[in-house]
N, C-alpha and C positions, 0 to 999 in steps of 0.2 A: 152252817154251811150255806151258803148264797147258791142257791139253785139258777142254770143257766137261764136267761128269759127266753119266751117264745115258745111254742107249745109243744115242737119238737125239740126243744133243749135237752132236756134229760138225756133222750133218746140217742140222738145221734153224736157218738164219742168215736172218733177214730182211732184215740189213742188206745182203744180197748184192745186193737190190730199189732199193737208196738210193744207191748207190755214187757214179753219176754222173746230170747233171741229165736226159741221156737216157733213162737208166732210169727216174728216176725218174717223168719226165712220160710212159713208157712205163703206168705201171702207176697213174697222178693217178686217184683215186675223183672228183673235181668237178671240174668248168669253171668256168671266171668267161672268160664273155668278153661284150663290148662289147652283142652282143642280146638279153644279159639284163639291161644296167641302163637305168633310166629316170629322166630329169635332171629334179628339180622347179625351179623356176623360180618369180620371184614379177616381175612386174609392176605397175607405179605408176601412176596416172593424172596426169598433168601435169609429170612429170618432165621437165626438156631434157637429163639425161646421169646413165649409171647411179648409184645411191648405195649406199657400201659400207654392211652390215649387220656393227656393230662386233662383236657376239658371235658371226659366224659367218665368220672370215677366208677372202677371197675369194669371197666371195658377194655379189651384189648386189641391190639393187630396178632391174631392169632399165624403161628406156623400153621406148617401143614398138619405135623401130627396132633397138634393140641386144638385143632379144627376137627378132627376125626375124634377127639375125647367128646369135646362142647357139642356133636352132632349123636354121639351116645347118648350124653346125658340128655338131651331134647328129646331124645326117642321114649329114654326110659321114662322120663319126666309126662310123656303123654302128649308133648306139645304138639300144636296143629303143623310145623311146617319152619322150615332154617333158610334165610333168605344170604345167599353168599354176597359177597362184593370182593373183588378182589384188586391189589394192588401190586403193579408191575416194577419192577427194578428198572427199567427205561420206559418210556413215553417218546413217541413222536408227532408229528402232525395229526397222520392218517387213524391214529389208535389201534395200530397192527394187531398188537399183543390183543387185541379183544377176538380176532378171529385165528390167531393161532391155535392149532390145539392142543399144544404143549406150554400156553401162557396158563398163567395161574389161574385164572377164573377156571376156564376149563379143566385143567387137574384136580383144582379143589372138588370141584362137581364130582367129577370120577373118583375121589378120593373119598367123599361125602357116602355117595352110592354106594360104594362097595363096602362102606364101615354098617352102614344103617339097613339098606338095600330099601324095603317096600314099607319099612315101620314108620317112615316120616317122611313125609314128602319134600324134596329137593327141590328149592329154587334157587333162581340166581337172577341178578338185576343185567337190564339188557339195556346197558348204554356204553358211552363212548368217555363221559368225563373223567372216569379213574386211567385212562390208556391214552387222552391225550395231550402233546405239550400243552395247548395252549387253554387246557384244561374244560374246554364244553362238548356239549351234550352229541356233537355231530361235525361232521368235515366242516370246512368255511371255504370262501370263495376267496378270489384273489382279494375282493374289498374286506373282506375280516369278515364277514356276516356268514351264519349257519346256516349252509346248503341243504335245505329241507329232503329234496329228493336223492343225492347224490348218499345222505345221510341213510336214507332208509333201504339203499342198497347193501350199506354194511351193515345195518341192522336186520336182515333177512341172510345174510351169511353167518353173522354171531349166532342166530337162532338156528343155524343149520348143524355148526359147531358145539352147540350145546345139548340141543338134541342128541348128537353124535356120542357125547360125554356123558350122559345118561340121567339130564335134568328131567326132573316130574312139571314144573312150572316156569316158563321164563317171566320176567317181569319187564315189560318196556318201559323206562323212564324218563324218555328223555324229550318227551311231548313234540315230536314231530306229526303232522298233520300227515292221515293214514298209516302212520307204524304198525294198527294191528292188524289190519288186510293185508299190507304187505308179510310180515312176519306169520301170518299164517297160511296167507299162498306157500312162502318159503317153506313152514314143516309141512303140509298138506305133499306139498310136491316130492318132497325127497323122504316121503313115508312115515317120518315123524306126527302121523296126524291124532296119536294121541298124548302128546304134549300140550299141557294146557296154557292157557296165557292169562296173567293176572295183568291187567292193563294200569298202569299208574293214568290213572284220565284226568282228573285235577288235583294236578300238581300246581304248587302256589309259588311263586319268587318270594319264598317268604325267608325274614330275616334271622328265623329260628335253626336255620341248616348250618350256623357257622363251627359249632365243633366236632360235625360232621365231616367237613372240609379238609379238619386237621386228621379225623379217622384215614380217610383215604389218601393223604399228601396232595390233595387237590392243588394243580398249576393252575387256577381259573385267574384267565385276562377278563376285566370287565367283567358284567353281570348277563344272566340268563333271562331277563325282561322281555325282551323278544321274543322267548318260545314256551316261558312258564307263564302259569297264567298270573293276570294283574289282582292282588288280595282285594282290591275292590267289588270283584264280580261274581256273585254266587249262582245265577243263574247259567254264566258261562261254564263252569262248572258241570250244573247239571247236564247242557247241551254235549259237551265234551264226553262224560261218561255214556250219554244214549249213542251217541257216533260211534264208540267203542263197542259197545253191545252192537251194532248193527254190524259191526266188522268182522264179528266173530270172538270179542273177547268173552272168557269163560266167567271174569272175574271182575270187578275197575275196584281203583281204588281213589282214597282222596288224602292227600299229604299237603301238608303235615293234617294233623288231628285235632289240640285241643282249641287250637284259634279260627277252625275250620268245621265246629261242630253242626252249627247251619247247616252246611253242604254236606257234609255228611246224612243230614236228616233229608235233605231234598232230593240228594241221590238214592238213596234208600227209598224213599217212595216213587221213583220214577222208573227204575230198572227192576227186572224179574231175576238178575243172575246173582252171586254174592258179594257183596260190598264188605270191602278192607279201608282200614284206616292206618295210617302210620304215625305213629306216638315217636315223633323225632327227638332228634339230638338234643336243639336244645329244650325241647319239652322234659328232657329225661335229667338235662346238667342244672336246669332251673329246681328242678324238685332235690336233687344229690346236694345242690349246696344251700339252699334253704336249712335242709337237714341237719348238714356241716355244722351249721353255725347252731343247731339248736332251737330253730324259728320253728319248726312243724315236727309232727310225730312221722318219719319216714316212710317206716311199712304201712301205717292206715293211710299215707296221701298217694301211696304208689297203688292200691288197689282204687281207691276212689278215684283215683285218675282213670285207670282201665276200664271202670264202672260205668265213668260218666262217657267214656266213647263206646262203649258196647250201647251204655243209655240210650245214644243220639242215632244209635242202629245200625253200628257196623258189626257184620258180621264175623268178620276177623280182623285181630287186633295186631298187627307189627310193633313190637316194644322191644328196646335191650334190657326190659324185665322180665321177660316170659318165663327165663328157668327159675328166677328168683319168687316171680309169682306162683307160680305153679308148686313151688315149695311150701309158701305159704297157705296157698288156699288148700295144701293135703291137711295142714293145722285143724 
């Protein structure tokens, strides 16, 4: 055998610590645990049985009853939380269903909270896009532009209604300037100062949102580039996260995750609150499609994907694989 050249050649052998599964586990730098995973779920008004989402194999639009079962399973698996998205049976220009206490998202919050209590943090999307007939994340001006400040007033009321329904964490995702401050003030003024805010701080205008729009029956007209971030900008994502922390965010998020791992790392280094990253629909569907064609090992790819997001610096990962990943990790 030819020895490595150099005075330290035979001594420096990093492979020693990779030799067995137990050694690799001993020196693993990054962990992936069920408590770090949040399950996003969709609940649709008026369904009598769960409705499969064709572009997201294995994901469904839930009925209220099936949502409760999914939440109970998430709690049993030790997941870090469940994030609710509501799909109303009717929409209007103002997204009024979002602030209706009897609207689908708000009754779903109450349903899930009744099912799991404090065993699982109940989170809810705080945005208008699922509720507006035009599909935008806010109310529009007469010229068709999203009215930032008029939208903030609606977000404040959404926060109050979700808090009354029992939500633990609200997730403002509309990328309106000042949304965290307005929501924090509204919650505190209504006596809901214990409700936390997970701010979608660096949310990019991404091509990978496509399957999500099927999942929420989106009626989007145009695009969201005037308020979601430009994919070219990383520093801006860090600035947005820092602004949200200043305004009272308890956690901040980067969305999407995989195409923005550099932003996840930069945000993690810039803020002193927990950082979440959303492994979004298009990222999920790419792996599922490749696996269905036999091109990759599906289970290994799921865990590697989630581990990469954790390694980039995310404390929390929102992923449609959360329940399955928890079961895989239990093995």
